[in-house]
C-alpha positions, 0 to 999 in steps of 0.5 A: 513576468512572474504572474505569466510563469505562474499561469503557465505552470498552473495546469501542471500544479492542478494536475500534481495537486489532483494526482496527490489527492488521488494518491492519498485517498488511495492510500487511505482506502487501502489502509481501511481495507487492510485494517478491516481484513485483519479484523475479519480474519481475527474475528473468524478465529476468535473461538480458536484463539479462545480455545488456545488460551484456555489450553495455555498457549502463550500470548506470543504464540497467538500473536505469531499465529495471527501475524503469519496469517496476516504476513501471508495475506499481505505477502500474496497481495504485494506479489500481485501488486508488483506484477500489476505494477510491472505490467501496467508501468508501460501505460505511464510511458505515454504520459507527457511527463517524460517518465520512462518504464525504468523510472516506474519500476525503480520507484517500486522498492521506494514505496515498499520501503516507506510502506514497510517503515510506516508498519513498524512504527 
């Protein structure tokens, strides 16, 4: 009986494993992309940062300069992502998993909370 139940649930287990793999790959690629963007932005402003240091700027002010620019960039990307998530969440309602649109939109703040928490550590 257990084998029959296991074989019956096998397609959903495979789909879950596939979705987890794709999600993990997407998270990895997003983190590499954010890292590359930050490195590129700082490399573009290396001369400016050097001049600021030569003129006596404190390390805190330079760090604030870089972080504010990155937060602005991440903020714009987050707004675009939330807008896309809101409009594309309707596509998830046709999936056979029984998710409704409200469930998809409620999960977005949880994802943002976890991503913010991982950035702080």
